[in-house]
GULOGU-131109 format. One record per residue (C-alpha): residue in three letters; x, y, z. Coordinates in Angstrom, 3 decimals. Each point is the difference from the previous one (the first is absolute). Layout:
<atoms>
ALA X Y Z
...
</atoms>
This chain:
<atoms>
MET 143.897 54.630 86.055
ALA -2.855 -0.470 2.581
GLU -2.238 3.043 0.612
ARG 0.346 1.548 3.307
LEU -2.950 0.777 2.167
LEU -0.667 1.624 3.187
VAL -2.566 -1.374 2.341
VAL -1.156 2.498 2.603
GLU -2.269 -1.703 2.566
ASP 0.116 0.504 3.711
ASP -1.603 -3.418 0.966
PRO 2.348 -2.851 -0.103
THR -2.764 -2.489 -0.478
ILE -0.523 1.402 -3.570
ARG 3.256 1.343 -0.789
GLU 2.027 -3.039 0.633
PRO -2.014 -2.395 -2.096
LEU -0.391 2.474 -2.664
VAL 3.760 0.484 -0.203
GLU 0.729 -3.673 -0.220
ALA -2.883 -0.482 -2.834
LEU 1.557 2.842 -2.167
HIS 3.504 -1.651 0.487
HIS -1.591 -3.111 -1.562
GLU -1.258 1.891 -2.923
GLY 3.501 1.101 -0.805
PHE -0.161 3.630 1.472
GLU 2.931 1.511 2.205
VAL -2.240 1.061 2.853
ARG 0.885 2.395 2.666
ALA -2.169 0.810 3.070
ALA -0.878 2.936 2.187
ALA -2.028 0.379 3.221
THR -0.469 3.439 -0.054
GLY -0.497 3.121 -2.298
ALA 3.466 1.447 1.289
GLU 1.657 -3.334 -1.120
ALA -1.734 0.215 -3.294
LEU 1.069 3.498 -0.609
ALA 3.611 -0.938 0.735
ALA 0.169 -3.183 -1.915
GLU 2.098 -0.419 -3.105
PRO -1.527 0.728 -3.549
VAL -2.239 -2.828 -1.236
ASP -1.871 -0.743 -3.018
LEU -3.433 -0.318 1.730
VAL -1.621 0.859 3.491
LEU -2.645 -1.938 1.664
LEU -1.306 2.238 2.682
ASP -2.236 -0.767 2.812
LEU -2.124 3.125 1.360
GLY -0.250 -0.863 3.480
LEU 3.556 0.985 1.176
PRO 0.904 0.641 3.523
ASP 2.046 3.039 -0.472
LEU -1.293 1.713 -3.283
ASP -3.372 -0.185 -1.816
GLY 0.422 -1.980 -2.852
ARG -1.034 2.784 -2.533
GLU 2.461 2.232 1.352
VAL 2.690 -2.829 -0.752
CYS -1.237 -0.033 -3.515
ARG 0.184 3.782 -0.621
ARG 3.465 -0.128 1.331
LEU 1.208 -2.557 -2.236
ARG -1.929 1.199 -2.904
ALA 1.905 3.637 0.548
THR 3.184 -1.501 -0.020
SER -0.225 -2.754 -2.629
ALA -2.143 -1.701 -2.709
THR 0.040 -3.331 1.488
PRO -3.273 -1.885 -0.620
ILE -2.075 -0.111 3.369
ILE -2.844 -2.819 0.598
VAL -1.983 0.771 3.195
LEU -1.104 -2.909 2.069
THR -3.220 1.373 1.522
ALA -2.988 -1.537 2.066
ARG -2.107 3.435 -0.756
ASP -2.397 -0.720 -2.714
ASP -1.385 3.292 -0.564
GLU 0.219 2.011 -3.254
ILE 0.943 3.328 1.403
GLU 2.654 -1.850 2.198
ARG 1.404 -1.921 -3.289
VAL -0.147 3.637 -2.055
LEU 2.057 1.600 2.883
LEU 2.539 -3.002 -0.232
LEU 0.439 0.544 -4.007
GLU 0.473 3.763 0.409
SER 2.470 -0.526 2.825
GLY 2.047 -1.643 -2.686
ALA -0.979 -3.854 0.176
ASP -0.066 -1.344 -3.389
ASP -2.327 -3.001 1.270
TYR -1.816 -1.706 2.923
VAL -0.641 -3.284 1.332
LEU -2.839 -0.648 2.577
LYS 0.470 -2.296 2.784
PRO -0.413 -2.728 0.362
PHE 1.593 -0.555 -3.427
GLY 1.077 -3.017 -2.029
PHE 3.846 -0.413 -0.454
ARG -0.607 -0.867 -3.748
GLU -1.833 3.300 -0.323
LEU 2.719 2.027 1.864
VAL 2.775 -1.473 -2.279
ALA -2.044 0.578 -3.361
ARG -0.313 3.732 1.307
ILE 3.735 0.342 0.700
ARG 0.847 -1.337 -3.452
ALA -2.705 2.010 -1.596
VAL 1.324 3.312 1.642
ARG 3.441 -0.660 -0.981
ARG -0.916 -0.569 -3.630
ARG 1.628 2.938 -1.969
THR -1.557 2.094 -2.682
ALA 1.800 0.330 -3.438
PRO 0.955 3.698 -0.601
GLN -2.333 2.089 -2.106
GLU -0.415 3.291 -1.584
PRO -1.791 2.675 2.090
ALA -3.801 -0.194 -0.602
ALA -1.687 3.464 0.075
VAL -3.458 0.345 0.656
THR -1.409 3.587 -0.506
GLY -3.212 1.145 1.272
GLU -2.145 3.297 -0.545
GLY 0.611 2.546 2.655
SER 3.430 -1.297 0.989
ALA 3.381 1.736 -0.917
THR 2.092 -2.983 -0.728
GLY -2.281 -3.103 0.760
LEU 0.920 -3.037 1.239
VAL 3.592 -1.533 -0.858
VAL 0.770 -3.363 0.752
ASP 3.766 -0.566 -0.526
THR 0.914 -3.901 0.397
ARG 3.392 0.528 -0.579
ALA 0.776 2.150 2.962
ARG -3.098 -1.476 1.697
ARG -1.453 3.695 0.557
VAL -3.365 1.547 -0.336
LEU -0.798 3.565 -0.810
LEU -3.431 1.545 0.537
ASP -0.342 3.758 -0.968
GLY 3.761 0.365 0.143
GLY 0.251 -1.400 3.668
GLU 1.335 -3.590 0.999
VAL -2.282 -2.468 1.499
ASP 1.437 -2.409 2.529
LEU -1.311 -3.384 -0.622
ALA 0.885 -3.429 1.228
PRO 1.567 -2.522 -2.399
LYS -3.234 -1.944 -0.633
GLU -2.017 3.062 -0.305
PHE 2.476 1.115 -2.631
ASP -0.137 -3.150 -1.828
LEU -3.801 0.019 -0.081
LEU -0.163 3.720 -1.276
ALA 2.774 -0.731 -2.537
MET -2.196 -2.944 -1.363
LEU -3.197 2.416 -0.239
ALA 2.139 2.763 -1.578
THR 1.271 -2.250 -2.770
ASP -3.566 0.685 -1.898
PRO -2.089 2.681 1.924
GLY -3.399 -0.773 -0.783
ARG 0.241 -3.533 -0.607
ALA -2.194 -2.300 2.235
CYS 2.413 -2.329 2.034
SER -1.810 -3.073 1.268
ARG 0.849 -0.904 4.010
GLU 1.577 -3.190 -1.437
ASP 2.311 1.693 -2.198
ILE 1.051 2.532 2.687
ILE 0.797 -2.833 2.444
GLY 1.673 -1.998 -2.418
GLU 2.176 2.861 -1.190
VAL 0.754 1.896 3.237
TRP 0.150 -2.817 2.431
ASP 0.252 -3.593 -1.622
GLU -2.093 -1.932 -2.474
HIS -0.096 -3.027 2.422
TRP -1.340 2.463 2.802
TRP -2.268 -1.804 2.265
GLY -0.471 2.348 2.797
SER -2.605 2.409 0.564
THR -0.667 2.453 -2.769
LYS -1.065 2.457 2.715
THR 3.533 1.155 0.002
LEU -0.449 1.522 -3.418
ASP -2.932 2.242 1.523
VAL 2.065 1.320 2.748
HIS 2.823 1.069 -2.401
ILE -2.617 1.504 -2.306
ALA -1.408 1.882 2.997
ALA 3.442 1.130 1.084
LEU 0.899 1.150 -3.678
ARG -3.268 2.208 -0.150
ARG 0.887 1.621 3.215
LYS 3.529 0.821 -0.925
LEU -0.970 1.232 -3.579
GLY -2.126 2.440 1.892
ASP -3.211 -0.522 -2.343
PRO -1.877 -3.353 0.138
THR -1.168 0.378 -3.656
TRP 3.464 -0.658 -1.162
ILE -1.101 -3.740 0.273
THR -3.143 -1.174 -1.126
THR -1.691 -3.183 1.370
LEU -1.582 -2.145 -2.510
ARG -2.389 -2.151 1.815
GLY 0.381 -3.707 -0.677
VAL 3.113 0.698 -2.116
GLY 2.720 1.733 1.751
TYR 1.611 3.712 -0.335
ARG 0.846 2.523 -2.600
LEU 2.274 3.056 0.379
ASP -1.700 3.121 -1.096
PRO 1.301 3.688 0.107
PRO -2.468 2.128 1.930
ARG -1.840 2.377 -2.303
GLY -0.506 3.611 0.770
LEU 0.774 -0.658 3.734
GLY 2.386 2.281 1.590
ARG 2.015 -0.875 3.075
GLY -0.134 1.705 3.310
HIS -3.774 1.302 -0.526
GLY -1.760 -2.634 1.927
GLY -0.079 1.756 3.281
GLN -2.142 2.725 -0.974
ARG -3.333 0.011 1.732
VAL -3.281 -0.456 -1.676
THR -1.049 3.151 1.563
ARG 2.620 1.999 -1.511
ARG -0.568 -1.692 -3.363
LEU -3.715 0.860 0.044
LEU 0.629 3.619 1.114
LEU 2.763 0.586 -2.830
THR -2.516 -1.513 -2.255
TYR -2.841 2.404 0.757
LEU 2.265 3.091 -0.074
SER 1.530 -0.994 -3.057
ILE -3.099 -0.395 -1.759
THR -1.261 3.413 1.468
ALA 3.051 1.564 -1.157
PHE -0.197 -1.183 -3.404
ALA -3.603 1.270 -0.349
LEU 1.073 3.342 1.432
VAL 2.706 0.081 -2.657
ILE -2.476 -0.662 -2.736
VAL -2.600 2.360 1.304
VAL 2.136 3.062 1.533
VAL 2.629 0.399 -2.617
PRO -2.465 0.751 -2.864
LEU -2.125 1.956 2.486
GLY 3.005 2.019 1.170
MET 1.050 0.726 -3.630
THR -3.589 1.064 -0.860
PHE 0.027 2.244 3.057
ALA 3.366 1.438 -0.845
ALA -0.978 0.781 -3.741
ARG -3.354 1.490 1.309
GLU 1.639 2.301 2.651
GLN 2.211 1.123 -2.882
ASP -2.978 1.050 -2.120
ARG -1.864 1.334 2.993
LEU 3.181 2.080 0.758
LEU 0.103 1.190 -3.641
PHE -3.703 0.717 0.071
ASP 0.276 2.186 3.357
LEU 3.021 1.998 -1.818
GLU -1.924 0.570 -2.966
ARG -2.944 1.391 1.945
ASP 2.179 2.084 1.741
ALA 1.503 1.460 -3.111
GLN -3.560 0.651 -1.549
ALA -0.831 1.954 3.325
VAL 3.016 1.999 -0.308
GLY -0.522 0.663 -3.865
SER -3.471 0.949 0.638
ARG 1.158 2.675 2.595
VAL 2.723 1.326 -2.382
GLU -2.050 0.023 -3.265
ASP -1.043 3.624 0.126
ASP 3.442 1.224 1.056
LEU 1.590 -1.962 -2.727
GLU -2.553 1.135 -2.505
SER 0.779 3.563 0.803
GLN 3.811 -0.539 0.305
GLN 0.103 0.803 3.700
THR 2.184 -1.523 2.482
PRO -2.304 -2.279 2.266
ASP 0.427 0.277 3.668
LEU -0.298 -3.688 1.389
ASP 2.001 0.392 3.393
SER -3.081 -0.998 2.046
VAL -0.459 -3.071 -2.311
PHE 3.813 -0.982 0.178
ASP -0.133 0.453 3.903
ALA -3.145 -2.445 0.250
TYR 1.475 -2.689 -2.417
ASP 1.304 -2.523 2.276
VAL 0.828 -2.985 -2.257
PRO 3.663 -1.027 1.271
GLY 2.532 1.240 -2.605
GLY -2.817 1.259 -2.180
ARG 0.960 3.015 -2.456
ILE -2.369 2.151 -2.089
VAL 1.168 1.920 -3.095
VAL -2.278 2.300 -1.984
VAL 1.331 0.886 -3.565
ASP -1.518 2.561 -2.501
ARG -0.713 -0.818 -3.594
GLU 3.835 0.541 -0.962
GLY 0.853 -2.323 2.815
ILE 1.478 2.372 2.323
SER -0.686 -0.696 3.582
VAL -2.115 2.623 1.739
ALA -0.438 -1.930 3.332
ASP 2.161 -2.640 1.539
SER -0.737 -1.490 3.603
GLY 3.910 -1.169 -0.088
ARG 1.714 3.008 -1.087
ASP -0.086 3.722 0.402
ASP 1.944 0.833 -3.517
LEU -2.873 0.064 -2.380
GLY 0.311 0.397 -3.764
ARG 1.624 -3.396 -0.643
ASP -0.852 -1.598 -3.565
TYR -1.741 -3.395 0.324
SER -1.061 -0.120 -3.618
THR 2.905 -2.346 -0.665
ARG -1.447 -2.691 2.610
PRO -1.870 -2.823 -2.176
GLU -2.835 0.225 2.636
VAL -0.499 3.700 -0.078
ALA 0.186 0.056 -3.851
ARG -2.791 -2.644 -0.201
ALA -1.987 2.289 2.520
LEU 0.610 3.206 -1.985
ALA -1.293 -2.030 -2.933
GLY -3.172 -0.715 1.879
GLU 0.547 -3.503 1.289
ARG 0.168 -1.474 3.317
ALA 3.243 -1.603 0.942
ASN 1.127 -2.522 2.975
GLY 2.865 -2.320 0.762
ARG 3.278 -0.401 1.640
ARG 3.370 2.022 -1.034
PRO 3.370 0.263 1.717
SER 1.039 3.458 1.312
GLU 3.607 0.813 -0.340
THR -0.405 3.180 1.962
LEU -1.734 -1.921 3.138
ASP 2.120 -3.402 -0.729
GLN -3.241 -1.890 0.314
THR -2.895 -1.469 -1.963
LEU -3.127 2.150 -0.089
VAL -3.631 -0.967 -0.848
TYR -1.905 2.821 -1.945
VAL -3.299 1.178 -1.033
VAL -0.474 2.747 -2.542
VAL -3.234 1.498 -1.049
PRO -0.749 2.948 -2.495
VAL -1.660 3.249 0.984
ALA -2.246 0.963 -2.796
SER -3.575 1.751 -0.606
GLN -1.958 -0.086 -3.397
GLY 2.924 -2.268 -1.408
ILE 2.692 2.409 0.719
VAL 2.804 -1.270 2.048
HIS 1.211 2.935 2.438
GLY 2.546 -2.320 1.957
ALA 0.566 -3.039 1.725
VAL 0.095 -1.455 3.696
ARG 2.612 -2.630 0.976
ILE 0.038 -1.921 3.278
THR 2.902 -2.218 1.153
ILE 0.738 -2.196 2.729
PRO 2.852 -2.222 0.964
THR -0.414 -3.813 -0.920
SER 0.911 -0.648 3.604
THR -3.537 1.301 0.943
VAL -1.611 -2.329 -2.440
ASP 2.319 -3.047 1.228
GLN -0.787 0.604 3.591
ARG -3.690 -0.179 -0.627
VAL 0.622 -3.192 -1.751
ARG 2.147 -1.248 2.742
ASP -2.615 0.947 2.427
THR -2.588 -2.097 -2.168
TRP 2.377 -3.054 0.062
MET 0.729 0.183 3.924
ARG -3.828 0.199 0.538
LEU -0.336 -3.067 -2.059
ALA 3.035 -1.860 1.611
GLY -1.577 0.881 3.406
LEU -3.113 -1.390 -0.915
SER 1.667 -3.118 -1.191
ALA 1.935 -0.181 3.295
VAL -3.218 0.154 1.845
VAL -1.672 -2.763 -2.180
LEU 3.151 -2.128 0.456
THR 0.022 0.504 3.709
ILE -3.641 -0.902 0.382
VAL 0.426 -3.052 -2.286
GLY 3.053 -1.144 2.014
ILE -2.163 0.307 3.356
VAL -3.084 -1.900 -1.625
GLY 2.493 -2.541 -1.889
LEU 1.717 -0.705 3.512
VAL -3.214 -0.574 1.596
LEU -1.054 -2.309 -2.943
ALA 3.533 -1.888 0.003
ARG -0.147 -0.544 3.635
SER -3.668 -1.434 -0.216
VAL 1.183 -2.307 -2.914
THR 3.209 -1.263 1.916
ARG -1.625 -0.177 3.501
PRO -1.114 -3.553 -0.677
LEU 3.446 -0.724 -1.549
ARG 1.719 1.145 3.213
GLN -2.251 -2.009 1.998
VAL 1.069 -3.069 -2.109
GLU 3.503 1.080 0.433
ASP -0.237 0.407 3.807
ALA -1.557 -3.471 0.326
ALA 3.014 -1.360 -2.282
ARG 2.563 1.571 2.420
ARG -1.474 -1.308 2.893
LEU -0.174 -3.571 -1.639
ALA 3.889 0.651 -0.888
ASP 0.643 0.845 3.736
GLY -1.309 -3.289 1.073
ASP -3.544 0.714 0.832
LEU -1.868 -2.734 -1.764
SER -3.243 1.338 0.942
ALA 0.405 3.172 -2.041
ARG -2.926 0.376 -2.519
ALA -0.965 2.969 -2.341
GLY -3.561 -0.463 0.754
GLU -2.887 1.666 -1.637
VAL 1.230 2.496 -2.636
HIS -1.968 3.067 -1.309
GLY 1.671 0.968 -3.389
PRO 0.287 -0.993 -3.528
PRO -1.217 -3.567 -0.829
GLU 3.579 -0.920 -1.033
VAL 1.525 0.984 3.466
ALA -3.114 -1.908 1.773
ALA 1.119 -3.014 -1.994
LEU 3.507 0.528 1.013
ALA -0.777 0.178 3.581
HIS -2.267 -3.081 -0.092
GLN 2.882 -1.847 -1.810
PHE 2.504 1.016 2.696
ASP -2.282 -1.021 2.904
ALA -0.528 -3.479 -1.756
THR 3.791 -0.349 -0.400
ALA 0.615 1.178 3.486
ASP -2.699 -2.634 1.266
ARG 1.776 -2.694 -2.010
LEU 3.443 1.028 1.561
GLU -1.327 0.048 3.481
GLN -1.619 -3.499 -0.461
GLN 3.131 -1.390 -1.744
VAL 2.188 1.352 3.184
GLU -2.466 -1.173 2.594
ALA -0.105 -3.560 -1.902
GLN 4.039 0.153 0.071
ARG -0.170 0.733 3.722
ARG -2.629 -2.707 0.674
PHE 2.299 -2.365 -2.159
VAL 2.942 0.760 2.242
SER -1.979 -0.492 2.948
ASP -1.458 -3.272 -1.100
ALA 3.133 -1.248 -1.324
SER 1.910 0.846 3.015
HIS -2.729 -1.716 1.970
GLN -0.082 -3.294 -2.028
LEU 3.612 -0.233 -0.244
ARG 0.429 -0.650 3.528
THR -1.444 -3.668 -0.145
PRO 2.577 -1.191 -2.728
LEU 2.835 1.614 1.676
THR -0.767 -1.714 3.325
ALA -0.209 -3.247 -1.766
LEU 3.225 0.825 -1.692
ARG 1.694 0.700 3.050
LEU -1.324 -3.290 1.828
ARG 1.278 -1.929 -2.945
LEU 3.498 1.634 0.050
GLU 0.094 -0.465 3.951
THR -0.971 -3.555 -0.254
LEU 2.763 -1.018 -2.396
ALA 2.719 -2.075 0.921
PRO 3.048 1.588 -1.956
THR 3.323 -1.114 -0.095
GLU 2.781 1.969 1.794
VAL 0.733 1.364 -3.658
ASP -3.476 1.068 -0.625
GLU -0.787 1.397 3.456
PRO 1.392 3.450 -0.711
LYS -2.126 0.315 -2.971
VAL -3.124 -1.130 1.590
ASP 0.534 2.420 2.797
ALA 0.499 2.782 -2.792
ALA -3.134 -1.255 -1.752
ILE -2.022 0.235 3.579
ALA 1.472 3.660 0.343
GLU -1.294 1.033 -3.374
THR -3.465 -1.546 1.094
ASP 0.020 2.165 3.159
ARG 1.119 2.997 -1.850
LEU -2.953 -0.513 -2.626
ALA -2.457 -0.539 2.701
ARG 1.080 3.258 1.695
LEU -0.310 1.550 -3.526
VAL -3.585 -1.315 -0.508
GLN -0.975 1.428 3.350
SER 1.401 3.284 -0.618
LEU -1.756 0.255 -3.498
LEU -3.056 -1.085 1.770
VAL 0.195 2.980 2.636
LEU 0.990 2.389 -2.733
ALA -2.941 -0.866 -2.224
ARG -2.558 0.331 2.855
SER 1.537 3.276 1.122
GLU -0.398 1.331 -3.657
SER -3.540 -0.993 0.053
ALA -2.477 2.958 -0.825
ALA -1.230 2.596 2.692
PRO 1.974 -1.079 3.237
GLU -1.733 0.478 3.295
VAL 1.702 2.888 1.781
VAL -0.597 -0.064 3.851
THR 1.380 1.413 3.053
VAL 2.282 -2.101 1.916
ASP 2.096 0.059 3.427
LEU 3.726 0.149 -1.301
GLY 1.420 -0.194 3.401
GLU -2.301 -3.186 0.890
LEU 0.852 -1.717 -3.337
ALA 3.669 0.592 0.343
ALA -0.027 -1.650 3.374
ASP -1.998 -2.903 -1.176
ARG 2.545 -0.881 -2.783
LEU 2.990 0.683 2.491
ASP -1.560 -2.923 1.969
THR -0.461 -1.924 -3.060
TRP 3.441 0.374 -1.245
GLN 2.061 0.015 3.125
PRO 0.661 -3.687 0.092
VAL 1.347 -0.058 -3.293
ALA 2.328 3.024 0.817
GLU 1.317 -1.893 3.149
GLN 0.728 -2.939 -2.053
ALA 2.117 2.275 -2.468
ASP 1.639 1.661 3.148
VAL -1.352 3.471 -1.099
ALA -1.990 2.459 2.293
LEU -3.333 1.351 -1.066
VAL -0.889 3.462 1.806
VAL -3.242 2.110 -0.362
THR 0.034 3.634 0.910
GLY -2.837 2.647 -0.063
PRO -3.586 0.284 1.164
GLU -1.923 -3.037 0.952
HIS -2.867 1.493 -2.143
LEU 0.104 1.755 -2.926
ALA -2.904 0.436 -2.589
VAL 0.922 -0.247 -3.720
GLN -1.902 -0.547 -3.351
ALA 1.036 -3.093 -1.848
VAL -1.266 -2.873 -2.117
ASP -1.870 -2.534 2.098
GLY 2.566 -2.756 0.950
ALA 2.847 1.949 -1.637
ILE 1.915 0.886 2.913
GLU 0.385 -3.547 1.183
GLN 1.379 -0.741 -3.494
ILE 2.266 2.848 -0.087
LEU 1.776 -0.797 3.290
ASP 0.184 -3.746 -0.659
ASN 1.933 0.836 -3.569
LEU 2.094 2.621 1.603
LEU 0.930 -2.113 3.085
SER 0.604 -3.106 -2.205
ASN 2.373 2.005 -2.260
ALA 1.604 1.568 3.123
LEU 0.660 -3.163 1.555
ALA 1.322 -1.529 -2.889
ALA 2.479 2.665 -0.581
SER 1.024 0.615 3.768
PRO 3.122 -1.840 1.423
SER -0.017 -1.458 3.173
GLY 0.265 2.094 3.033
THR -1.501 3.052 -1.642
THR -3.293 1.927 0.516
ILE -3.353 0.531 -2.031
SER -1.683 3.202 1.071
ILE -3.857 0.849 -0.435
ASP -0.462 3.641 0.601
LEU -3.655 1.577 0.002
SER -0.574 3.847 0.234
PRO -2.908 2.230 -0.847
ARG 0.052 2.350 -3.027
PRO -0.590 3.569 0.431
GLY -3.367 0.506 -1.559
GLY -1.252 -3.389 0.857
GLY 1.067 -3.605 -1.117
GLY 2.798 -1.911 1.104
ARG 3.677 -0.961 -1.071
LEU 1.347 -3.651 0.198
VAL 3.698 -0.310 -0.042
VAL 1.612 -3.465 -0.284
THR 3.841 -0.076 0.124
ASP 2.320 -2.823 -0.205
GLN 3.897 -0.351 0.546
GLY 0.615 -2.160 -3.158
PRO 2.138 0.818 -3.015
GLY -2.635 2.532 -1.115
MET -0.332 1.268 -3.728
ASP 1.755 2.797 -1.940
ALA -2.075 2.676 -1.544
GLU -0.365 -1.698 -3.221
GLN -1.294 -3.220 1.401
ARG -2.411 1.903 2.269
ALA -1.554 1.696 -3.076
GLN -0.565 -3.566 -1.412
ALA -0.793 -1.815 2.876
THR -3.800 0.161 -0.161
ALA -0.163 -1.368 -3.436
ARG -1.528 -3.377 -0.475
PHE 2.489 -2.942 -0.041
TRP 2.938 2.242 0.809
ARG 2.444 -1.284 2.534
PRO 3.188 1.410 0.901
ALA 3.425 -1.193 -1.121
GLY 1.486 -2.975 2.201
ALA -3.812 -0.840 1.294
SER -0.619 -3.609 0.265
THR -2.047 -1.724 -2.597
GLY -2.664 -0.667 2.574
GLY -1.988 3.399 -0.216
SER -2.644 0.874 -2.419
GLY 0.953 3.680 -0.381
LEU -3.783 0.804 0.611
GLY 0.109 1.132 3.661
LEU 0.800 3.608 -0.566
ALA -2.382 0.356 -3.010
ILE -2.820 -1.343 2.187
VAL 0.895 2.431 2.770
ASP 0.181 2.768 -2.450
HIS -3.399 -0.823 -1.541
LEU -1.851 -0.158 3.495
VAL 1.466 3.014 1.145
ILE -1.008 2.255 -3.139
SER -3.409 -1.762 -0.190
GLY -0.658 1.313 3.578
GLY 0.974 3.492 -0.816
GLY 3.607 -0.229 1.543
THR 3.548 0.400 -1.377
LEU 2.921 -2.316 0.387
THR 3.794 1.098 0.275
LEU 3.009 -1.981 0.169
ASP 3.066 1.819 1.519
ALA 3.631 -1.211 1.418
GLY -0.054 -0.915 3.441
PRO 1.915 1.724 2.828
GLU 3.794 0.672 -0.950
ASP -0.861 -1.585 -3.634
ARG -0.713 -3.339 1.725
GLY -2.952 -1.942 -0.898
LEU -3.233 0.811 -1.441
ARG -2.745 2.678 1.293
VAL -3.433 -0.583 -1.492
VAL -2.183 3.089 0.733
ILE -3.828 -0.320 -0.304
ASP -2.023 2.911 0.297
LEU -3.973 -0.905 0.409
ALA -2.794 2.430 -0.672
ALA -2.286 1.653 2.942
PRO -3.298 -1.987 0.490
GLU -3.016 1.315 -1.713
THR -2.833 0.976 2.346
SER -2.350 -2.154 -2.081
THR 2.436 -3.075 0.188
ALA -1.127 -2.878 2.194
ALA 2.507 -0.864 2.658
GLY 1.897 -3.428 -0.497
</atoms>
């Protein structure tokens, strides 16, 4: 059974011969001229998709097809740009062919994409720092990374499956091309690089696939690299490093210091208690020796240690004074610490008190004279008092540590910002370059030598990029200019032929294509010149220029039976690129006349804007565009569905670029009562330093 192909191409001059040639190759071919037709087509074995469709963007068609089926898709494109190719592959395309292409190459790619892979067991690649690593299931054609499924295009899957069969093995470019594409592949090997770039992006970490210069590629699990942490700013990481080192140093220093202070605090407290006990003992020594009851009321009243209790016992261990109780005569001789003191020894330590239901710290000293013990003095305080002093010591150390960390944080933030400031300078230049400012440079960077070297390399890369872009623009301009002569010669030869009646329609079609190519060359030349660096912005009289272009286009409009009307002030100063207003009006009027039926009106409305500047509105009464078409209309080479093949698709792209270059904006709206197209251009107010045009 013949393989079924769907050719999606809006240009019949390409679609029809391509369909016919594929038929001769044995394929069953169906054709579609729009994205809507392609999405509504019956299932096929492979889709050949052109990007420049009149109703939908080719990438959007690719995404929709991929969302509903696994049908292989080969994109036919003239956009030779790596980013564009990566976007195509990520949209679901399996391969791409650059225009102009050879038919044999296209057939070879179709057959290579259709080649099926034999079922294999899932290959697992486990990397450090990942939960489940990378699993490539060739039987189910699924890829799992860290437990989540990775959406790959068929060719991307085949490429990853080959690399995953033996992780760590070097695979040459020739082996990969032969295995994944075809051993007789003779197309560009750049397609391999594009697929590798797409794989790296989808795997989330470019280190999964290692480039072996001069050899090929190797699949390597990332080592020690977590996912999702690449967005941390360098400043935060540096500050965190400073604080971590400081905190570690504080722990090393403060914890032993705190423990030493705590022990010293306990020793100091015991020393103070023992001193107090000795003072009390000296006072009661004579009373105990004469066996009289000591009077210590004044001492007890003056003793202000929280929870402290003083007990004085005689030689028998009977209490004769107690700051905590009024009932004297209690026997303390059974208490181990009192017994030791009555034996002439000093004692201190901790013991639980069942009576008070708490742990006490005690000091007991004997009261003696001439070697004879007359009694003892015991002072006790709750351990909570000691613990509070220890806690106070730790709190003071913690407060000191917090102050140190705060100071280190402030100083570290200043240092980190000073270190990352040159990086931010390079980042800002890179952002401006990415936004299209080819003059963006990092400039002189004051910082570490490595960052200065990075900035230097960035500036060198930006210089080369600007030179290459400018060279491409010059090439387009020069090529467009040089192509005029051979096109003129070709048209002359075609017009001077004497074709037969049968060949005359073909010659007329060739002449029409020559005219179309000539218009395309002219549009490319205008676009290349408009994109040249540093356009000169001047002050122009919008009313005067509109009247001038009206006089120029009036005969053409009368011949087409279309009325041209200009309303608004005769003089209106605006800011624009030198010569841009004339080109803008010429393109808009040319498009409007081509779309306007006989007997309709094209209006050019001029009006001042609040705050300065002016507005130019061109409205026709043609078929107009829907919202989706208006959103795409300023793209290069875009043409609406049903448009003649004579247009280049560059008119509105040129208008949009000229308007933006002059500081203005362009908006496409539906005409009155949804009829026709309304082009609204807001132009900036003149600058005082701008010369009048």
